[in-house]
N, CA, C, O and the ligand as a Tripos MOL2 file, in Angstrom:
@<TRIPOS>MOLECULE
protein
  257   255    65     0     0
PROTEIN
NO_CHARGES

@<TRIPOS>ATOM
      1 N           8.1470    9.5140  -22.8580 N.3       1 MET1
      2 CA          8.5150   10.7360  -22.1480 C.3       1 MET1
      3 C           8.6900   10.4450  -20.6590 C.2       1 MET1
      4 O           7.8560    9.7690  -20.0570 O.2       1 MET1
      5 N           9.7390   10.9350  -20.0800 N.am      2 ASN2
      6 CA          9.9970   10.6390  -18.6750 C.3       2 ASN2
      7 C          10.1400   11.9130  -17.8430 C.2       2 ASN2
      8 O          10.2110   13.0190  -18.3780 O.2       2 ASN2
      9 N          10.1820   11.7320  -16.5320 N.am      3 MET3
     10 CA         10.2540   12.8490  -15.5880 C.3       3 MET3
     11 C          11.5490   13.6350  -15.7270 C.2       3 MET3
     12 O          11.5560   14.8620  -15.6220 O.2       3 MET3
     13 N          12.6390   12.9230  -15.9620 N.am      4 LYS4
     14 CA         13.9430   13.5740  -16.0650 C.3       4 LYS4
     15 C          13.9570   14.5530  -17.2430 C.2       4 LYS4
     16 O          14.4460   15.6770  -17.1350 O.2       4 LYS4
     17 N          13.4200   14.1030  -18.3390 N.am      5 ASN5
     18 CA         13.3620   14.9500  -19.5230 C.3       5 ASN5
     19 C          12.5100   16.1840  -19.2700 C.2       5 ASN5
     20 O          12.8590   17.2820  -19.7030 O.2       5 ASN5
     21 N          11.4120   16.0100  -18.5830 N.am      6 ASP6
     22 CA         10.5120   17.1090  -18.2700 C.3       6 ASP6
     23 C          11.2100   18.1640  -17.4110 C.2       6 ASP6
     24 O          11.0670   19.3630  -17.6480 O.2       6 ASP6
     25 N          11.9610   17.7080  -16.4180 N.am      7 THR7
     26 CA         12.6900   18.6220  -15.5460 C.3       7 THR7
     27 C          13.7330   19.4120  -16.3310 C.2       7 THR7
     28 O          13.9190   20.6080  -16.1030 O.2       7 THR7
     29 N          14.3990   18.7460  -17.2410 N.am      8 THR8
     30 CA         15.4140   19.4100  -18.0640 C.3       8 THR8
     31 C          14.7970   20.4980  -18.9130 C.2       8 THR8
     32 O          15.3570   21.5870  -19.0460 O.2       8 THR8
     33 N          13.6530   20.2080  -19.4850 N.am      9 ILE9
     34 CA         12.9630   21.1900  -20.3240 C.3       9 ILE9
     35 C          12.5810   22.4160  -19.5020 C.2       9 ILE9
     36 O          12.7560   23.5470  -19.9550 O.2       9 ILE9
     37 N          12.0620   22.1990  -18.3000 N.am     10 LYS10
     38 CA         11.6480   23.3230  -17.4590 C.3      10 LYS10
     39 C          12.8350   24.1910  -17.0550 C.2      10 LYS10
     40 O          12.7320   25.4170  -17.0250 O.2      10 LYS10
     41 N          13.9520   23.5580  -16.7480 N.am     11 ARG11
     42 CA         15.1430   24.3060  -16.3590 C.3      11 ARG11
     43 C          15.6460   25.1390  -17.5420 C.2      11 ARG11
     44 O          15.9980   26.3080  -17.3850 O.2      11 ARG11
     45 N          15.6740   24.5270  -18.7140 N.am     12 ARG12
     46 CA         16.1300   25.2190  -19.9130 C.3      12 ARG12
     47 C          15.2000   26.3890  -20.2340 C.2      12 ARG12
     48 O          15.6460   27.4690  -20.6190 O.2      12 ARG12
     49 N          13.9300   26.1540  -20.0700 N.am     13 HIS13
     50 CA         12.9220   27.1860  -20.3000 C.3      13 HIS13
     51 C          13.2080   28.4280  -19.4500 C.2      13 HIS13
     52 O          13.1570   29.5540  -19.9450 O.2      13 HIS13
     53 N          13.5090   28.2080  -18.1700 N.am     14 LYS14
     54 CA         13.8000   29.3040  -17.2580 C.3      14 LYS14
     55 C          15.0530   30.0560  -17.6860 C.2      14 LYS14
     56 O          15.0960   31.2850  -17.6440 O.2      14 LYS14
     57 N          16.0700   29.3080  -18.0980 N.am     15 GLU15
     58 CA         17.3190   29.9300  -18.5370 C.3      15 GLU15
     59 C          17.1000   30.7860  -19.7720 C.2      15 GLU15
     60 O          17.6490   31.8820  -19.8780 O.2      15 GLU15
     61 N          16.3100   30.2960  -20.6910 N.am     16 ILE16
     62 CA         16.0290   31.0460  -21.9160 C.3      16 ILE16
     63 C          15.3470   32.3610  -21.5820 C.2      16 ILE16
     64 O          15.7050   33.4030  -22.1310 O.2      16 ILE16
     65 N          14.3790   32.3240  -20.6980 N.am     17 ILE17
     66 CA         13.6580   33.5350  -20.3310 C.3      17 ILE17
     67 C          14.5930   34.5530  -19.6870 C.2      17 ILE17
     68 O          14.5070   35.7470  -19.9710 O.2      17 ILE17
     69 N          15.4790   34.0800  -18.8250 N.am     18 GLU18
     70 CA         16.3990   34.9850  -18.1510 C.3      18 GLU18
     71 C          17.4240   35.5860  -19.1020 C.2      18 GLU18
     72 O          17.7870   36.7550  -18.9740 O.2      18 GLU18
     73 N          17.8870   34.7900  -20.0480 N.am     19 LYS19
     74 CA         18.9380   35.2590  -20.9530 C.3      19 LYS19
     75 C          18.3960   36.0800  -22.1160 C.2      19 LYS19
     76 O          19.0250   37.0440  -22.5520 O.2      19 LYS19
     77 N          17.2450   35.7000  -22.6070 N.am     20 GLU20
     78 CA         16.7420   36.3280  -23.8240 C.3      20 GLU20
     79 C          15.5880   37.2720  -23.5400 C.2      20 GLU20
     80 O          14.5790   37.2610  -24.2460 O.2      20 GLU20
     81 N          15.7360   38.0880  -22.5050 N.am     21 CYS21
     82 CA         14.6480   38.9810  -22.1370 C.3      21 CYS21
     83 C          14.8150   40.3800  -22.7120 C.2      21 CYS21
     84 O          13.9890   41.2600  -22.4670 O.2      21 CYS21
     85 N          15.8800   40.5860  -23.4760 N.am     22 THR22
     86 CA         16.0520   41.8850  -24.1150 C.3      22 THR22
     87 C          16.2260   41.7310  -25.6160 C.2      22 THR22
     88 O          16.7510   40.7260  -26.0940 O.2      22 THR22
     89 N          15.7840   42.7300  -26.3460 N.am     23 CYS23
     90 CA         15.8690   42.7340  -27.8080 C.3      23 CYS23
     91 C          17.3190   42.8980  -28.2350 C.2      23 CYS23
     92 O          18.0170   43.7850  -27.7450 O.2      23 CYS23
     93 N          17.7740   42.0430  -29.1490 N.am     24 SER24
     94 CA         19.1610   42.1260  -29.6170 C.3      24 SER24
     95 C          19.3460   43.2520  -30.6270 C.2      24 SER24
     96 O          20.4750   43.5980  -30.9740 O.2      24 SER24
     97 N          18.2570   43.8160  -31.0920 N.am     25 VAL25
     98 CA         18.3180   44.9120  -32.0630 C.3      25 VAL25
     99 C          18.3840   46.2640  -31.3580 C.2      25 VAL25
    100 O          19.2820   47.0620  -31.6240 O.2      25 VAL25
    101 N          17.4350   46.5190  -30.4600 N.am     26 CYS26
    102 CA         17.3590   47.8380  -29.8230 C.3      26 CYS26
    103 C          17.5820   47.8020  -28.3100 C.2      26 CYS26
    104 O          17.7010   48.8520  -27.6780 O.2      26 CYS26
    105 N          17.6380   46.6150  -27.7290 N.am     27 GLY27
    106 CA         17.9180   46.5000  -26.3020 C.3      27 GLY27
    107 C          16.7190   46.6880  -25.3920 C.2      27 GLY27
    108 O          16.8680   46.7120  -24.1700 O.2      27 GLY27
    109 N          15.5380   46.8200  -25.9660 N.am     28 SER28
    110 CA         14.3360   46.9710  -25.1520 C.3      28 SER28
    111 C          13.9180   45.6290  -24.5620 C.2      28 SER28
    112 O          14.3330   44.5650  -25.0210 O.2      28 SER28
    113 N          13.0940   45.7170  -23.5450 N.am     29 LYS29
    114 CA         12.6210   44.4970  -22.9130 C.3      29 LYS29
    115 C          11.6010   43.8100  -23.8220 C.2      29 LYS29
    116 O          10.7020   44.4440  -24.3750 O.2      29 LYS29
    117 N          11.7700   42.4980  -23.9570 N.am     30 LEU30
    118 CA         10.8730   41.7400  -24.8220 C.3      30 LEU30
    119 C           9.6130   41.3130  -24.0860 C.2      30 LEU30
    120 O           9.6090   41.0980  -22.8740 O.2      30 LEU30
    121 N           8.5560   41.2010  -24.8570 N.am     31 GLU31
    122 CA          7.2970   40.7100  -24.3250 C.3      31 GLU31
    123 C           7.1210   39.2690  -24.7870 C.2      31 GLU31
    124 O           7.1490   38.9810  -25.9830 O.2      31 GLU31
    125 N           6.9400   38.3730  -23.8300 N.am     32 PHE32
    126 CA          6.8320   36.9570  -24.1640 C.3      32 PHE32
    127 C           5.3880   36.5370  -24.3460 C.2      32 PHE32
    128 O           4.4710   37.0330  -23.6920 O.2      32 PHE32
    129 N           5.2330   35.6050  -25.2580 N.am     33 ALA33
    130 CA          3.8990   35.0760  -25.5060 C.3      33 ALA33
    131 C           3.9930   33.5630  -25.6530 C.2      33 ALA33
    132 O           4.9470   33.0390  -26.2280 O.2      33 ALA33
    133 N           2.9930   32.8740  -25.1260 N.am     34 HIS34
    134 CA          2.9410   31.4250  -25.2380 C.3      34 HIS34
    135 C           1.6710   31.0210  -25.9810 C.2      34 HIS34
    136 O           0.5790   31.5210  -25.7110 O.2      34 HIS34
    137 N           1.8460   30.1250  -26.8980 N.am     35 PHE35
    138 CA          0.7030   29.6080  -27.6350 C.3      35 PHE35
    139 C           0.6390   28.1090  -27.4100 C.2      35 PHE35
    140 O           1.5640   27.3790  -27.7670 O.2      35 PHE35
    141 N          -0.4430   27.6570  -26.8240 N.am     36 ILE36
    142 CA         -0.5790   26.2260  -26.5620 C.3      36 ILE36
    143 C          -1.3380   25.5790  -27.7030 C.2      36 ILE36
    144 O          -2.4880   25.9130  -27.9900 O.2      36 ILE36
    145 N          -0.6600   24.6460  -28.3410 N.am     37 ASP37
    146 CA         -1.2710   23.9030  -29.4330 C.3      37 ASP37
    147 C          -1.6310   22.5180  -28.9100 C.2      37 ASP37
    148 O          -0.7800   21.6320  -28.8330 O.2      37 ASP37
    149 N          -2.8970   22.3420  -28.5520 N.am     38 TYR38
    150 CA         -3.3310   21.0850  -27.9580 C.3      38 TYR38
    151 C          -3.3140   19.9460  -28.9700 C.2      38 TYR38
    152 O          -3.0770   18.7920  -28.6130 O.2      38 TYR38
    153 N          -3.5620   20.2700  -30.2100 N.am     39 GLY39
    154 CA         -3.5360   19.2380  -31.2500 C.3      39 GLY39
    155 C          -2.1530   18.6380  -31.4220 C.2      39 GLY39
    156 O          -1.9970   17.4260  -31.5710 O.2      39 GLY39
    157 N          -1.1420   19.5170  -31.3980 N.am     40 MET40
    158 CA          0.2410   19.0720  -31.5540 C.3      40 MET40
    159 C           0.8770   18.7330  -30.2080 C.2      40 MET40
    160 O           1.9910   18.2120  -30.1580 O.2      40 MET40
    161 N           0.1610   19.0330  -29.1060 N.am     41 LYS41
    162 CA          0.6860   18.8500  -27.7540 C.3      41 LYS41
    163 C           2.0130   19.5840  -27.5740 C.2      41 LYS41
    164 O           3.0040   19.0120  -27.1210 O.2      41 LYS41
    165 N           2.0050   20.8440  -27.9360 N.am     42 GLN42
    166 CA          3.2100   21.6560  -27.8170 C.3      42 GLN42
    167 C           2.8740   23.0370  -27.2850 C.2      42 GLN42
    168 O           1.7810   23.5640  -27.4960 O.2      42 GLN42
    169 N           3.8490   23.6070  -26.5880 N.am     43 VAL43
    170 CA          3.7600   25.0110  -26.2190 C.3      43 VAL43
    171 C           4.7430   25.7510  -27.0960 C.2      43 VAL43
    172 O           5.9430   25.4770  -27.0790 O.2      43 VAL43
    173 N           4.2260   26.6870  -27.8580 N.am     44 LYS44
    174 CA          5.0960   27.4640  -28.7260 C.3      44 LYS44
    175 C           5.3470   28.8060  -28.0650 C.2      44 LYS44
    176 O           4.4150   29.5460  -27.7510 O.2      44 LYS44
    177 N           6.5980   29.1030  -27.8620 N.am     45 GLU45
    178 CA          6.9350   30.3380  -27.1830 C.3      45 GLU45
    179 C           7.6140   31.3020  -28.1320 C.2      45 GLU45
    180 O           8.4930   30.9180  -28.9040 O.2      45 GLU45
    181 N           7.2050   32.5400  -28.0710 N.am     46 SER46
    182 CA          7.8440   33.5620  -28.8720 C.3      46 SER46
    183 C           7.9840   34.8300  -28.0450 C.2      46 SER46
    184 O           7.3010   35.0110  -27.0380 O.2      46 SER46
    185 N           8.8740   35.6980  -28.4850 N.am     47 ALA47
    186 CA          9.0750   36.9670  -27.8130 C.3      47 ALA47
    187 C           9.0030   38.0770  -28.8540 C.2      47 ALA47
    188 O           9.5250   37.9440  -29.9610 O.2      47 ALA47
    189 N           8.3530   39.1650  -28.4870 N.am     48 VAL48
    190 CA          8.1800   40.2800  -29.4140 C.3      48 VAL48
    191 C           8.7040   41.5560  -28.7770 C.2      48 VAL48
    192 O           8.4430   41.8300  -27.6060 O.2      48 VAL48
    193 N           9.4430   42.3310  -29.5560 N.am     49 CYS49
    194 CA          9.9010   43.6300  -29.0800 C.3      49 CYS49
    195 C           8.8340   44.6600  -29.4390 C.2      49 CYS49
    196 O           8.4880   44.8290  -30.6080 O.2      49 CYS49
    197 N           8.3200   45.3410  -28.4260 N.am     50 LYS50
    198 CA          7.2530   46.3080  -28.6720 C.3      50 LYS50
    199 C           7.7910   47.5770  -29.3190 C.2      50 LYS50
    200 O           7.0390   48.3180  -29.9530 O.2      50 LYS50
    201 N           9.0760   47.8290  -29.1650 N.am     51 ASP51
    202 CA          9.6540   49.0430  -29.7310 C.3      51 ASP51
    203 C           9.9370   48.9370  -31.2250 C.2      51 ASP51
    204 O           9.5390   49.8120  -31.9920 O.2      51 ASP51
    205 N          10.6170   47.8800  -31.6430 N.am     52 CYS52
    206 CA         10.9830   47.7740  -33.0610 C.3      52 CYS52
    207 C          10.2200   46.6850  -33.7880 C.2      52 CYS52
    208 O          10.3410   46.5540  -35.0070 O.2      52 CYS52
    209 N           9.4370   45.9020  -33.0630 N.am     53 GLY53
    210 CA          8.5680   44.9380  -33.7140 C.3      53 GLY53
    211 C           9.2210   43.6330  -34.1130 C.2      53 GLY53
    212 O           8.5930   42.7980  -34.7630 O.2      53 GLY53
    213 N          10.4840   43.4450  -33.7290 N.am     54 VAL54
    214 CA         11.1600   42.1900  -34.0600 C.3      54 VAL54
    215 C          10.5310   41.0550  -33.2720 C.2      54 VAL54
    216 O          10.2540   41.1870  -32.0800 O.2      54 VAL54
    217 N          10.3090   39.9350  -33.9520 N.am     55 ARG55
    218 CA          9.6990   38.7830  -33.3010 C.3      55 ARG55
    219 C          10.7120   37.6510  -33.2420 C.2      55 ARG55
    220 O          11.3510   37.3130  -34.2390 O.2      55 ARG55
    221 N          10.8440   37.0780  -32.0680 N.am     56 TYR56
    222 CA         11.7760   35.9760  -31.8800 C.3      56 TYR56
    223 C          11.0010   34.7020  -31.5970 C.2      56 TYR56
    224 O          10.1650   34.6460  -30.6940 O.2      56 TYR56
    225 N          11.2940   33.6910  -32.3800 N.am     57 GLN57
    226 CA         10.7150   32.3830  -32.0910 C.3      57 GLN57
    227 C          11.6690   31.6920  -31.1330 C.2      57 GLN57
    228 O          12.7860   31.3380  -31.5110 O.2      57 GLN57
    229 N          11.2420   31.5010  -29.9140 N.am     58 ILE58
    230 CA         12.1450   30.9510  -28.9050 C.3      58 ILE58
    231 C          12.2860   29.4440  -29.0340 C.2      58 ILE58
    232 O          13.3670   28.9410  -29.3380 O.2      58 ILE58
    233 N          11.2370   28.7500  -28.8140 N.am     59 ARG59
    234 CA         11.3230   27.2960  -28.8550 C.3      59 ARG59
    235 C           9.9410   26.6840  -28.6880 C.2      59 ARG59
    236 O           9.0050   27.3150  -28.1970 O.2      59 ARG59
    237 N           9.8500   25.4470  -29.1100 N.am     60 ASN60
    238 CA          8.6170   24.7010  -28.8770 C.3      60 ASN60
    239 C           8.8540   23.6830  -27.7740 C.2      60 ASN60
    240 O           9.8930   23.0240  -27.7370 O.2      60 ASN60
    241 N           7.8890   23.5590  -26.8820 N.am     61 PHE61
    242 CA          7.9940   22.5920  -25.7950 C.3      61 PHE61
    243 C           6.9020   21.5500  -25.9480 C.2      61 PHE61
    244 O           5.7400   21.8720  -26.1910 O.2      61 PHE61
    245 N           7.2890   20.3290  -25.8040 N.am     62 ALA62
    246 CA          6.3080   19.2460  -25.8860 C.3      62 ALA62
    247 C           5.5400   19.1500  -24.5770 C.2      62 ALA62
    248 O           6.1210   19.2690  -23.4980 O.2      62 ALA62
    249 N           4.2510   18.9360  -24.6720 N.am     63 LEU63
    250 CA          3.4060   18.7690  -23.4870 C.3      63 LEU63
    251 C           3.2150   17.2900  -23.2090 C.2      63 LEU63
    252 O           2.2150   16.6940  -23.6100 O.2      63 LEU63
    253 N           4.1650   16.7150  -22.5300 N.am     64 ASN64
    254 CA          4.0450   15.2860  -22.2390 C.3      64 ASN64
    255 C           4.2120   14.9840  -20.7680 C.2      64 ASN64
    256 O           4.1380   13.8240  -20.3640 O.2      64 ASN64
    257 ZN         13.7720   45.9050  -30.4450 Zn       65 ZN65
@<TRIPOS>BOND
     1     1     2 1
     2     2     3 1
     3     3     4 2
     4     3     5 am
     5     5     6 1
     6     6     7 1
     7     7     8 2
     8     7     9 am
     9     9    10 1
    10    10    11 1
    11    11    12 2
    12    11    13 am
    13    13    14 1
    14    14    15 1
    15    15    16 2
    16    15    17 am
    17    17    18 1
    18    18    19 1
    19    19    20 2
    20    19    21 am
    21    21    22 1
    22    22    23 1
    23    23    24 2
    24    23    25 am
    25    25    26 1
    26    26    27 1
    27    27    28 2
    28    27    29 am
    29    29    30 1
    30    30    31 1
    31    31    32 2
    32    31    33 am
    33    33    34 1
    34    34    35 1
    35    35    36 2
    36    35    37 am
    37    37    38 1
    38    38    39 1
    39    39    40 2
    40    39    41 am
    41    41    42 1
    42    42    43 1
    43    43    44 2
    44    43    45 am
    45    45    46 1
    46    46    47 1
    47    47    48 2
    48    47    49 am
    49    49    50 1
    50    50    51 1
    51    51    52 2
    52    51    53 am
    53    53    54 1
    54    54    55 1
    55    55    56 2
    56    55    57 am
    57    57    58 1
    58    58    59 1
    59    59    60 2
    60    59    61 am
    61    61    62 1
    62    62    63 1
    63    63    64 2
    64    63    65 am
    65    65    66 1
    66    66    67 1
    67    67    68 2
    68    67    69 am
    69    69    70 1
    70    70    71 1
    71    71    72 2
    72    71    73 am
    73    73    74 1
    74    74    75 1
    75    75    76 2
    76    75    77 am
    77    77    78 1
    78    78    79 1
    79    79    80 2
    80    79    81 am
    81    81    82 1
    82    82    83 1
    83    83    84 2
    84    83    85 am
    85    85    86 1
    86    86    87 1
    87    87    88 2
    88    87    89 am
    89    89    90 1
    90    90    91 1
    91    91    92 2
    92    91    93 am
    93    93    94 1
    94    94    95 1
    95    95    96 2
    96    95    97 am
    97    97    98 1
    98    98    99 1
    99    99   100 2
   100    99   101 am
   101   101   102 1
   102   102   103 1
   103   103   104 2
   104   103   105 am
   105   105   106 1
   106   106   107 1
   107   107   108 2
   108   107   109 am
   109   109   110 1
   110   110   111 1
   111   111   112 2
   112   111   113 am
   113   113   114 1
   114   114   115 1
   115   115   116 2
   116   115   117 am
   117   117   118 1
   118   118   119 1
   119   119   120 2
   120   119   121 am
   121   121   122 1
   122   122   123 1
   123   123   124 2
   124   123   125 am
   125   125   126 1
   126   126   127 1
   127   127   128 2
   128   127   129 am
   129   129   130 1
   130   130   131 1
   131   131   132 2
   132   131   133 am
   133   133   134 1
   134   134   135 1
   135   135   136 2
   136   135   137 am
   137   137   138 1
   138   138   139 1
   139   139   140 2
   140   139   141 am
   141   141   142 1
   142   142   143 1
   143   143   144 2
   144   143   145 am
   145   145   146 1
   146   146   147 1
   147   147   148 2
   148   147   149 am
   149   149   150 1
   150   150   151 1
   151   151   152 2
   152   151   153 am
   153   153   154 1
   154   154   155 1
   155   155   156 2
   156   155   157 am
   157   157   158 1
   158   158   159 1
   159   159   160 2
   160   159   161 am
   161   161   162 1
   162   162   163 1
   163   163   164 2
   164   163   165 am
   165   165   166 1
   166   166   167 1
   167   167   168 2
   168   167   169 am
   169   169   170 1
   170   170   171 1
   171   171   172 2
   172   171   173 am
   173   173   174 1
   174   174   175 1
   175   175   176 2
   176   175   177 am
   177   177   178 1
   178   178   179 1
   179   179   180 2
   180   179   181 am
   181   181   182 1
   182   182   183 1
   183   183   184 2
   184   183   185 am
   185   185   186 1
   186   186   187 1
   187   187   188 2
   188   187   189 am
   189   189   190 1
   190   190   191 1
   191   191   192 2
   192   191   193 am
   193   193   194 1
   194   194   195 1
   195   195   196 2
   196   195   197 am
   197   197   198 1
   198   198   199 1
   199   199   200 2
   200   199   201 am
   201   201   202 1
   202   202   203 1
   203   203   204 2
   204   203   205 am
   205   205   206 1
   206   206   207 1
   207   207   208 2
   208   207   209 am
   209   209   210 1
   210   210   211 1
   211   211   212 2
   212   211   213 am
   213   213   214 1
   214   214   215 1
   215   215   216 2
   216   215   217 am
   217   217   218 1
   218   218   219 1
   219   219   220 2
   220   219   221 am
   221   221   222 1
   222   222   223 1
   223   223   224 2
   224   223   225 am
   225   225   226 1
   226   226   227 1
   227   227   228 2
   228   227   229 am
   229   229   230 1
   230   230   231 1
   231   231   232 2
   232   231   233 am
   233   233   234 1
   234   234   235 1
   235   235   236 2
   236   235   237 am
   237   237   238 1
   238   238   239 1
   239   239   240 2
   240   239   241 am
   241   241   242 1
   242   242   243 1
   243   243   244 2
   244   243   245 am
   245   245   246 1
   246   246   247 1
   247   247   248 2
   248   247   249 am
   249   249   250 1
   250   250   251 1
   251   251   252 2
   252   251   253 am
   253   253   254 1
   254   254   255 1
   255   255   256 2
@<TRIPOS>SUBSTRUCTURE
     1 MET1         2 RESIDUE 1 A MET
     2 ASN2         6 RESIDUE 1 A ASN
     3 MET3        10 RESIDUE 1 A MET
     4 LYS4        14 RESIDUE 1 A LYS
     5 ASN5        18 RESIDUE 1 A ASN
     6 ASP6        22 RESIDUE 1 A ASP
     7 THR7        26 RESIDUE 1 A THR
     8 THR8        30 RESIDUE 1 A THR
     9 ILE9        34 RESIDUE 1 A ILE
    10 LYS10       38 RESIDUE 1 A LYS
    11 ARG11       42 RESIDUE 1 A ARG
    12 ARG12       46 RESIDUE 1 A ARG
    13 HIS13       50 RESIDUE 1 A HIS
    14 LYS14       54 RESIDUE 1 A LYS
    15 GLU15       58 RESIDUE 1 A GLU
    16 ILE16       62 RESIDUE 1 A ILE
    17 ILE17       66 RESIDUE 1 A ILE
    18 GLU18       70 RESIDUE 1 A GLU
    19 LYS19       74 RESIDUE 1 A LYS
    20 GLU20       78 RESIDUE 1 A GLU
    21 CYS21       82 RESIDUE 1 A CYS
    22 THR22       86 RESIDUE 1 A THR
    23 CYS23       90 RESIDUE 1 A CYS
    24 SER24       94 RESIDUE 1 A SER
    25 VAL25       98 RESIDUE 1 A VAL
    26 CYS26      102 RESIDUE 1 A CYS
    27 GLY27      106 RESIDUE 1 A GLY
    28 SER28      110 RESIDUE 1 A SER
    29 LYS29      114 RESIDUE 1 A LYS
    30 LEU30      118 RESIDUE 1 A LEU
    31 GLU31      122 RESIDUE 1 A GLU
    32 PHE32      126 RESIDUE 1 A PHE
    33 ALA33      130 RESIDUE 1 A ALA
    34 HIS34      134 RESIDUE 1 A HIS
    35 PHE35      138 RESIDUE 1 A PHE
    36 ILE36      142 RESIDUE 1 A ILE
    37 ASP37      146 RESIDUE 1 A ASP
    38 TYR38      150 RESIDUE 1 A TYR
    39 GLY39      154 RESIDUE 1 A GLY
    40 MET40      158 RESIDUE 1 A MET
    41 LYS41      162 RESIDUE 1 A LYS
    42 GLN42      166 RESIDUE 1 A GLN
    43 VAL43      170 RESIDUE 1 A VAL
    44 LYS44      174 RESIDUE 1 A LYS
    45 GLU45      178 RESIDUE 1 A GLU
    46 SER46      182 RESIDUE 1 A SER
    47 ALA47      186 RESIDUE 1 A ALA
    48 VAL48      190 RESIDUE 1 A VAL
    49 CYS49      194 RESIDUE 1 A CYS
    50 LYS50      198 RESIDUE 1 A LYS
    51 ASP51      202 RESIDUE 1 A ASP
    52 CYS52      206 RESIDUE 1 A CYS
    53 GLY53      210 RESIDUE 1 A GLY
    54 VAL54      214 RESIDUE 1 A VAL
    55 ARG55      218 RESIDUE 1 A ARG
    56 TYR56      222 RESIDUE 1 A TYR
    57 GLN57      226 RESIDUE 1 A GLN
    58 ILE58      230 RESIDUE 1 A ILE
    59 ARG59      234 RESIDUE 1 A ARG
    60 ASN60      238 RESIDUE 1 A ASN
    61 PHE61      242 RESIDUE 1 A PHE
    62 ALA62      246 RESIDUE 1 A ALA
    63 LEU63      250 RESIDUE 1 A LEU
    64 ASN64      254 RESIDUE 1 A ASN
    65 ZN65       257 GROUP 0 **** ****
């Protein structure tokens, strides 16, 4: 794992949050949640719509 890759992941992460901040079903603002899995060394990110309950699995990020 290198620094360049880490920077790319962080930039992509920011873009995802900015673009996918609304529910594609009802248009409400999504609530983001992060789950850190230390065993797998990953951050699992998901977004949930509080209005209609749709859950979006955004992406997993490696913690390296
Ligand atoms: Zn919704």
